[in-house]
C-alpha positions in Angstrom: -16.0 -15.3 -3.1 -14.7 -18.6 -1.8 -12.1 -18.8 -4.5 -8.4 -18.5 -3.8 -7.7 -17.7 -7.4 -5.4 -14.8 -8.2 -6.0 -15.1 -12.0 -5.2 -11.8 -13.6 -3.7 -10.3 -10.4 -0.1 -9.0 -10.1 1.7 -9.1 -6.8 5.1 -7.7 -5.7 6.8 -9.5 -2.8 9.8 -8.1 -1.0 12.3 -10.6 0.3 10.9 -12.8 -2.5 14.1 -14.7 -3.3 14.1 -17.0 -0.3 12.2 -18.1 2.8 8.6 -16.9 3.4 8.6 -14.5 0.5 9.6 -17.3 -1.9 6.9 -19.6 -0.5 4.3 -16.8 -0.9 5.4 -16.3 -4.5 5.0 -20.0 -5.3 1.5 -20.0 -3.7 0.5 -17.0 -5.8 1.8 -18.6 -8.9 -0.1 -21.8 -8.2 -3.3 -19.8 -8.1 -2.7 -18.1 -11.4 -1.1 -14.9 -10.3 2.0 -13.1 -11.7 4.6 -11.9 -9.2 7.5 -9.5 -9.0 10.2 -10.5 -6.6 12.1 -7.6 -4.9 15.3 -8.8 -3.2 18.8 -7.4 -2.5 20.2 -10.7 -3.8 21.6 -9.9 -7.2 20.6 -13.4 -8.5 16.8 -12.6 -8.1 16.5 -12.0 -11.8 17.9 -15.5 -12.7 15.7 -17.0 -10.0 12.7 -15.3 -11.6 13.5 -16.7 -15.0 14.0 -20.2 -13.5 10.6 -20.0 -11.8 8.6 -18.8 -14.8 10.1 -16.2 -17.1 6.6 -15.2 -18.4 5.0 -14.7 -15.1 7.8 -13.8 -12.7 9.9 -10.6 -12.7 13.0 -10.4 -10.5 14.3 -7.0 -9.4 17.4 -6.2 -7.2 16.0 -3.7 -4.8 17.2 -2.1 -1.5 13.9 -1.4 0.3 15.4 1.3 2.5 16.1 3.4 -0.7 13.1 5.5 -1.6 14.2 6.2 -5.2 15.0 2.5 -5.8 11.6 1.4 -4.3 9.7 3.9 -6.5 11.6 2.9 -9.6 11.0 -0.8 -8.9 7.2 -0.4 -8.4 7.0 1.7 -11.6 8.9 -1.0 -13.5 6.4 -3.7 -12.2 3.5 -1.7 -13.5 5.3 -1.0 -16.8 6.2 -4.7 -17.2 2.9 -6.3 -16.2 0.5 -3.4 -17.0 -0.9 -3.4 -13.5 -0.2 -4.0 -9.7 -2.8 -5.3 -7.4 -1.0 -6.8 -4.3 2.0 -5.8 -2.3 3.6 -8.2 0.3 6.4 -6.9 2.6 8.5 -9.9 3.7 12.0 -8.3 3.6 13.4 -8.2 7.2 16.3 -8.9 9.5 16.6 -10.0 13.1 19.7 -8.6 14.7 19.6 -9.7 18.3 21.4 -8.9 21.5 20.8 -7.6 25.1 19.0 -4.3 25.3 21.9 -2.8 27.4 24.5 -3.6 24.7 22.8 -3.7 21.3 24.7 -1.5 19.0 23.3 1.6 17.4 24.1 0.2 14.0 22.2 -3.0 14.6 19.2 -0.9 15.9 19.3 1.4 12.9 19.6 -1.4 10.4 16.7 -3.4 12.0 14.3 -0.3 11.9 15.5 0.7 8.4 14.7 -2.7 6.8 11.8 -3.9 8.9 9.9 -0.6 9.3 11.2 2.0 6.9 11.4 -0.5 4.1 7.9 -1.7 4.7 6.6 1.9 4.8 8.4 2.9 1.5 6.9 -0.1 -0.4 3.5 0.5 1.1 3.6 4.2 0.2 4.9 3.5 -3.4 2.3 0.8 -4.0 -0.4 2.7 -2.2 -0.1 5.7 -4.5 -0.8 3.4 -7.4 -3.6 1.7 -5.6 -5.3 5.0 -4.7 -5.2 6.0 -8.4 -6.8 2.8 -9.6 -9.3 2.6 -6.7 -8.3 -0.9 -5.4 -5.4 -2.7 -3.9 -4.2 -5.2 -1.3 -1.2 -4.8 1.1 0.1 -7.6 3.4 2.8 -6.8 5.8 4.9 -9.4 7.6 4.9 -8.6 11.4 5.7 -11.3 14.0 4.6 -12.8 17.3 7.4 -10.4 18.5 5.0 -7.6 17.7 2.7 -8.4 20.5 4.9 -10.3 23.1 8.3 -9.5 24.5 11.1 -11.9 23.6 14.6 -11.7 25.2 17.4 -10.4 23.0 14.8 -8.9 20.6 14.6 -5.3 21.6 15.1 -3.8 18.1 13.1 -6.6 16.4 10.1 -6.4 18.8 10.1 -2.6 18.4 10.2 -2.9 14.6 7.5 -5.5 14.3 5.2 -3.7 16.8 5.6 -0.6 14.6 4.7 -2.6 11.5 1.4 -3.5 13.1 0.8 0.1 14.0 1.6 1.2 10.4 -0.7 -1.4 9.0 -3.6 -0.2 11.1 -3.1 3.5 10.1 -3.0 2.6 6.4 -6.1 0.4 6.8 -7.9 3.4 8.4 -6.8 5.9 5.8 -7.0 3.8 2.7 -9.9 1.5 3.5 -12.4 4.1 2.1 -10.5 3.8 -1.2 -11.1 0.0 -1.5 -7.6 -0.8 -0.3 -7.2 -3.7 2.2 -4.1 -3.5 4.5 -3.4 -6.4 6.9 -0.5 -8.0 8.8 0.6 -11.6 9.5 2.4 -12.4 12.7 4.1 -15.8 12.6 6.0 -17.8 15.2 9.4 -19.2 14.3 9.2 -20.3 10.7 11.4 -23.1 9.4 13.0 -21.4 6.5 16.6 -22.4 6.0 17.7 -19.5 8.2 15.0 -20.2 10.8 15.8 -23.9 11.0 19.5 -23.1 11.5 18.9 -20.4 14.1 16.5 -22.5 16.2 18.3 -25.8 15.9 19.2 -27.8 19.1 18.2 -27.2 22.7 17.0 -23.6 22.3 14.6 -24.6 19.6 13.3 -27.5 21.6 12.7 -25.3 24.6 10.8 -22.8 22.6 8.6 -25.5 21.1 7.5 -26.4 24.6 6.1 -22.9 25.0 3.9 -23.3 21.9 0.6 -25.3 22.7 1.0 -27.1 19.3 4.6 -28.0 20.2 6.0 -27.2 16.8 7.2 -24.3 14.6 5.6 -23.2 11.4 6.6 -24.1 7.8 6.8 -21.4 5.1 3.8 -22.9 3.5 1.6 -22.2 6.5 2.5 -18.4 6.2 2.1 -18.5 2.4 -1.4 -20.0 2.8 -2.4 -17.2 5.2 -1.0 -14.6 2.7 -3.0 -16.3 -0.2 -6.2 -16.1 1.8 -5.6 -12.4 2.6 -4.9 -11.7 -1.0 -8.1 -13.6 -2.2 -11.7 -12.4 -2.6 -12.7 -14.2 0.5 -10.7 -11.8 2.7 -12.4 -8.8 1.1 -13.8 -7.7 4.6 -10.5 -8.1 6.4 -8.8 -4.7 7.0 -6.4 -3.7 9.7 -6.1 -7.2 11.0 -3.0 -8.7 12.5 -3.4 -12.4 11.8 -1.4 -14.4 14.4 0.0 -17.7 13.1 1.8 -19.0 16.2 0.4 -22.3 17.3 -0.9 -20.5 20.3 2.3 -19.1 21.7 0.9 -15.6 22.4 -2.2 -16.9 24.4 0.0 -18.4 27.1 
């Protein structure tokens, strides 16, 4: 039960071509798992081949498209013969003041962060219900539980992801399906490091008791634990990885 091994397990990871999703894929591979990367980047297939052509499948998928998601999940099961874990990392952060944020930005944020997460959960969940086991990990955010300026759509979408996670955990727990969320602080992906460079980043770090941002590997380690046998009794949890920001 203390093992983090994913030997014999297959995981799909949305947003898997970069950032947190890519870090989670690497962690799962290091522990013996096989992974399918879902990403809108058309180069995801080449990336998968470069990582490990035998254990990594790359599929170009728009997570807001139900038919595309269903087809991609079916392809993972056909390719690997099974599916055990679904990790939802695909997301966007389109920021602006609440009084002026455009409807298009609101719709796109909710479509990718919430609808996309639901569609993948639903498609994977139907398979998990048939096989009597499964594990879903949804990427939420510290913005799910605290208000952040300029983040009205993002906060709303991530709070909804936590609510979605809890309902799925309640409904699917009796079928041996674990559903949990992770809520990180700022993560120093390539995009995160660029967005929080300079004075704004330094000021935000001062609000975090540990006085630093997270690295992608920190979130990947949390996802690895949630996917492992040691987390078998975790269901409906929102694991906050924020250096203490939300306790202040």
